[in-house]
Structure formats: C-alpha cells, structure tokens
C-alpha positions as a Python dict, from the first residue, in 0.01 Angstrom:
ca = {
    (1, 'X'): (0, 0, 0),
    (2, 'X'): (122, 219, 284),
    (3, 'X'): (-128, 303, 554),
    (4, 'X'): (-168, 669, 647),
    (5, 'X'): (-105, 737, 1015),
    (6, 'X'): (-216, 1023, 1236),
    (7, 'X'): (-68, 1095, 1577),
    (8, 'X'): (-283, 1165, 1882),
    (9, 'X'): (-209, 1540, 1893),
    (10, 'X'): (-298, 1581, 1523),
    (11, 'X'): (-620, 1386, 1576),
    (12, 'X'): (-716, 1597, 1879),
    (13, 'X'): (-667, 1913, 1669),
    (14, 'X'): (-865, 1767, 1382),
    (15, 'X'): (-1153, 1669, 1609),
    (16, 'X'): (-1160, 2015, 1767),
    (17, 'X'): (-1093, 2238, 1466),
    (18, 'X'): (-1077, 2047, 1145),
    (19, 'X'): (-1311, 1855, 922),
    (20, 'X'): (-1525, 1588, 1081),
    (21, 'X'): (-1366, 1247, 1121),
    (22, 'X'): (-1519, 911, 1209),
    (23, 'X'): (-1334, 711, 1475),
    (24, 'X'): (-1367, 332, 1442),
    (25, 'X'): (-1244, 123, 1737),
    (26, 'X'): (-1147, -227, 1621),
    (27, 'X'): (-1062, -377, 1962),
    (28, 'X'): (-1257, -650, 2137),
    (29, 'X'): (-1579, -566, 2318),
    (30, 'X'): (-1416, -611, 2658),
    (31, 'X'): (-1133, -373, 2568),
    (32, 'X'): (-1380, -120, 2429),
    (33, 'X'): (-1594, -141, 2744),
    (34, 'X'): (-1285, -90, 2961),
    (35, 'X'): (-1194, 238, 2792),
    (36, 'X'): (-1248, 400, 2456),
    (37, 'X'): (-1222, 736, 2287),
    (38, 'X'): (-1538, 940, 2335),
    (39, 'X'): (-1749, 935, 2019),
    (40, 'X'): (-1583, 633, 1861),
    (41, 'X'): (-1786, 363, 1686),
    (42, 'X'): (-1710, 7, 1795),
    (43, 'X'): (-1657, -252, 1522),
    (44, 'X'): (-1414, -529, 1629),
    (45, 'X'): (-1149, -633, 1378),
    (46, 'X'): (-1295, -983, 1334),
    (47, 'X'): (-1636, -834, 1246),
    (48, 'X'): (-1489, -561, 1025),
    (49, 'X'): (-1312, -821, 813),
    (50, 'X'): (-1632, -933, 640),
    (51, 'X'): (-1755, -578, 580),
    (52, 'X'): (-1456, -407, 420),
    (53, 'X'): (-1624, -364, 84),
    (54, 'X'): (-1900, -161, 253),
    (55, 'X'): (-1643, 109, 330),
    (56, 'X'): (-1485, 126, -15),
    (57, 'X'): (-1702, 424, -104),
    (58, 'X'): (-1648, 609, 224),
    (59, 'X'): (-1629, 980, 152),
    (60, 'X'): (-1508, 1132, 477),
    (61, 'X'): (-1202, 1042, 678),
    (62, 'X'): (-1208, 731, 897),
    (63, 'X'): (-950, 688, 1173),
    (64, 'X'): (-901, 331, 1292),
    (65, 'X'): (-821, 285, 1661),
    (66, 'X'): (-698, -5, 1873),
    (67, 'X'): (-492, -29, 2191),
    (68, 'X'): (-149, 37, 2039),
    (69, 'X'): (-201, 64, 1662),
    (70, 'X'): (-125, -290, 1547),
    (71, 'X'): (-479, -419, 1496),
    (72, 'X'): (-585, -84, 1352),
    (73, 'X'): (-306, -123, 1096),
    (74, 'X'): (-441, -469, 1006),
    (75, 'X'): (-787, -316, 967),
    (76, 'X'): (-642, -38, 750),
    (77, 'X'): (-470, -291, 526),
    (78, 'X'): (-794, -484, 484),
    (79, 'X'): (-990, -167, 407),
    (80, 'X'): (-727, -47, 160),
    (81, 'X'): (-736, -386, -16),
    (82, 'X'): (-1114, -348, -46),
    (83, 'X'): (-1074, -4, -206),
    (84, 'X'): (-1128, 229, 91),
    (85, 'X'): (-889, 523, 48),
    (86, 'X'): (-1009, 744, 335),
    (87, 'X'): (-902, 531, 632),
    (88, 'X'): (-598, 610, 845),
    (89, 'X'): (-463, 466, 1172),
    (90, 'X'): (-422, 638, 1508),
    (91, 'X'): (-50, 587, 1570),
    (92, 'X'): (-4, 444, 1919),
    (93, 'X'): (-379, 384, 1959),
    (94, 'X'): (-570, 446, 2279),
    (95, 'X'): (-243, 443, 2473),
    (96, 'X'): (-109, 742, 2277),
    (97, 'X'): (-448, 913, 2292),
    (98, 'X'): (-451, 884, 2670),
    (99, 'X'): (-92, 1011, 2696),
    (100, 'X'): (-187, 1311, 2479),
    (101, 'X'): (-466, 1398, 2725),
    (102, 'X'): (-752, 1289, 2501),
    (103, 'X'): (-1098, 1220, 2642),
    (104, 'X'): (-1166, 858, 2728),
    (105, 'X'): (-1487, 691, 2839),
    (106, 'X'): (-1389, 462, 3125),
    (107, 'X'): (-1568, 143, 3225),
    (108, 'X'): (-1489, -179, 3409),
    (109, 'X'): (-1114, -224, 3446),
    (110, 'X'): (-960, -528, 3272),
    (111, 'X'): (-612, -625, 3164),
    (112, 'X'): (-534, -525, 2806),
    (113, 'X'): (-505, -816, 2564),
    (114, 'X'): (-133, -764, 2503),
    (115, 'X'): (-76, -779, 2880),
    (116, 'X'): (-277, -1103, 2902),
    (117, 'X'): (-71, -1253, 2617),
    (118, 'X'): (259, -1158, 2782),
    (119, 'X'): (142, -1298, 3117),
    (120, 'X'): (18, -1626, 2966),
    (121, 'X'): (331, -1679, 2755),
    (122, 'X'): (557, -1600, 3051),
    (123, 'X'): (360, -1831, 3277),
    (124, 'X'): (383, -2115, 3024),
    (125, 'X'): (761, -2066, 2998),
    (126, 'X'): (803, -2073, 3376),
    (127, 'X'): (579, -2380, 3408),
    (128, 'X'): (781, -2557, 3140),
    (129, 'X'): (1107, -2491, 3321),
    (130, 'X'): (957, -2580, 3661),
    (131, 'X'): (815, -2908, 3533),
    (132, 'X'): (1150, -2988, 3374),
    (133, 'X'): (1311, -2989, 3720),
    (134, 'X'): (1068, -3263, 3823),
    (135, 'X'): (1029, -3459, 3499),
    (136, 'X'): (1295, -3442, 3232),
    (137, 'X'): (1174, -3328, 2891),
    (138, 'X'): (936, -3049, 2984),
    (139, 'X'): (1191, -2794, 2859),
    (140, 'X'): (1033, -2866, 2520),
    (141, 'X'): (720, -2676, 2630),
    (142, 'X'): (928, -2363, 2689),
    (143, 'X'): (1108, -2412, 2359),
    (144, 'X'): (778, -2448, 2171),
    (145, 'X'): (628, -2138, 2337),
    (146, 'X'): (939, -1934, 2254),
    (147, 'X'): (937, -2056, 1893),
    (148, 'X'): (564, -1984, 1862),
    (149, 'X'): (613, -1630, 1996),
    (150, 'X'): (893, -1561, 1749),
    (151, 'X'): (699, -1709, 1456),
    (152, 'X'): (373, -1527, 1530),
    (153, 'X'): (563, -1199, 1574),
    (154, 'X'): (731, -1249, 1235),
    (155, 'X'): (391, -1324, 1077),
    (156, 'X'): (224, -1037, 1266),
    (157, 'X'): (-52, -1261, 1402),
    (158, 'X'): (-149, -1357, 1755),
    (159, 'X'): (-341, -1684, 1792),
    (160, 'X'): (-296, -1665, 2171),
    (161, 'X'): (-485, -1334, 2176),
    (162, 'X'): (-763, -1495, 1972),
    (163, 'X'): (-786, -1784, 2219),
    (164, 'X'): (-773, -1556, 2522),
    (165, 'X'): (-1040, -1339, 2361),
    (166, 'X'): (-1279, -1635, 2377),
    (167, 'X'): (-1263, -1650, 2757),
    (168, 'X'): (-1573, -1518, 2937),
    (169, 'X'): (-1357, -1254, 3109),
    (170, 'X'): (-1270, -1106, 2770),
    (171, 'X'): (-1614, -1117, 2619),
    (172, 'X'): (-1796, -793, 2640),
    (173, 'X'): (-2142, -725, 2515),
    (174, 'X'): (-2223, -839, 2163),
    (175, 'X'): (-2178, -594, 1879),
    (176, 'X'): (-2436, -521, 1611),
    (177, 'X'): (-2181, -522, 1330),
    (178, 'X'): (-2428, -426, 1058),
    (179, 'X'): (-2558, -140, 1272),
    (180, 'X'): (-2204, -20, 1345),
    (181, 'X'): (-2117, -42, 975),
    (182, 'X'): (-2424, 167, 891),
    (183, 'X'): (-2330, 429, 1152),
    (184, 'X'): (-1978, 446, 1008),
    (185, 'X'): (-2103, 480, 649),
    (186, 'X'): (-2347, 757, 746),
    (187, 'X'): (-2092, 940, 962),
    (188, 'X'): (-1829, 911, 687),
    (189, 'X'): (-2072, 1046, 427),
    (190, 'X'): (-2165, 1336, 655),
    (191, 'X'): (-1797, 1407, 729),
    (192, 'X'): (-1713, 1415, 360),
    (193, 'X'): (-2003, 1640, 264),
}
C-alpha cells in the first residue's frame, strides 16, 4: 500500500486554515527534546509498533513526523497494515518543516541520529584503514562496515541507529506510550468530528 505524503507548505496551510490534523512525532526522545513541531504528540517508532491496532479506527487525519521522513514512512506502513487509513507522512520531516518556516519548539542541542550514524560509520572505516597500516588484516573491518551499510540501506533498516539510540546521550525522558496513544486517539476523533 502506498503511503500518502504531505509537504511542509501544505501541512502549514492545513494547520492554519484547514481541518484539524494530529501530528505524531515518531523520533527518539532525545531528538524530540532537541526540536519538534509545536503541538505534535511524541510517540517513538519503537513504542508505536505495538499500538498500531489502536489507531485503526482513527477518524481524523494523522500526520507522522520524523527527522527526514524515513521513520515516519515506516510508521505509516505499520499503521496501514493495521488498518489505519487516515495517516500520512510529512515529506522531508522536521528538516523540511524548518526550511518551510514552520514553528519549532527548541530544546537542548544534540546531533541528529543520521549524523551520528554517518560519523560512527566513517570513524570505523578510518580506524580500519589506520589499523591496517600497523597490523595487516584490519582492512576487513572497513570491508564489513561498508557491506553492512549497503545491506542495511537495501533493507531499509538501521541497527547502528538502534545501538546508538541506547547510549545515555541519546536517551531523553521516558515516554508514556499509552498516554500518548490516548491523546492521539482523542485528537484524531475530535479532528474527524
């Protein structure tokens, strides 16, 4: 099933003039605390996964948000598989929203997860090559990292992001997933009324 997308300018117009819409941010707590769209409800992708059926009867429009649109697309696919037909994805995510001049709530500055993944993968490649100059055979580390990056991109998964997300630096405050799900259901029902 194809996921419906909305661009940042369309969403800004809809929020200002159109029918009510519920924004659901599926990024990690740390990313959400760094910056998020004003009025969005925070429900990280890993916590949304077990609650998809709760949104199957959503009446009003739900727009899923992440940093660039990739995780929101994953959330949209999961919701669609559970029977939710009112969810769409903010194309380009918070990045596009910011570029369109949308309101953001700013908090403590952190590196975005995709930036952390690129840095870590690049660092591992450089370390592999550097170690190979000292001890023959470490080029295999660089080869494995490159192969893992290509494979995970083809599969549209990112285990490195999951591992980095477990670091204390990337942990934000805990999320009351059931409370967030209830807020989303109520807001969606109100938006659809």
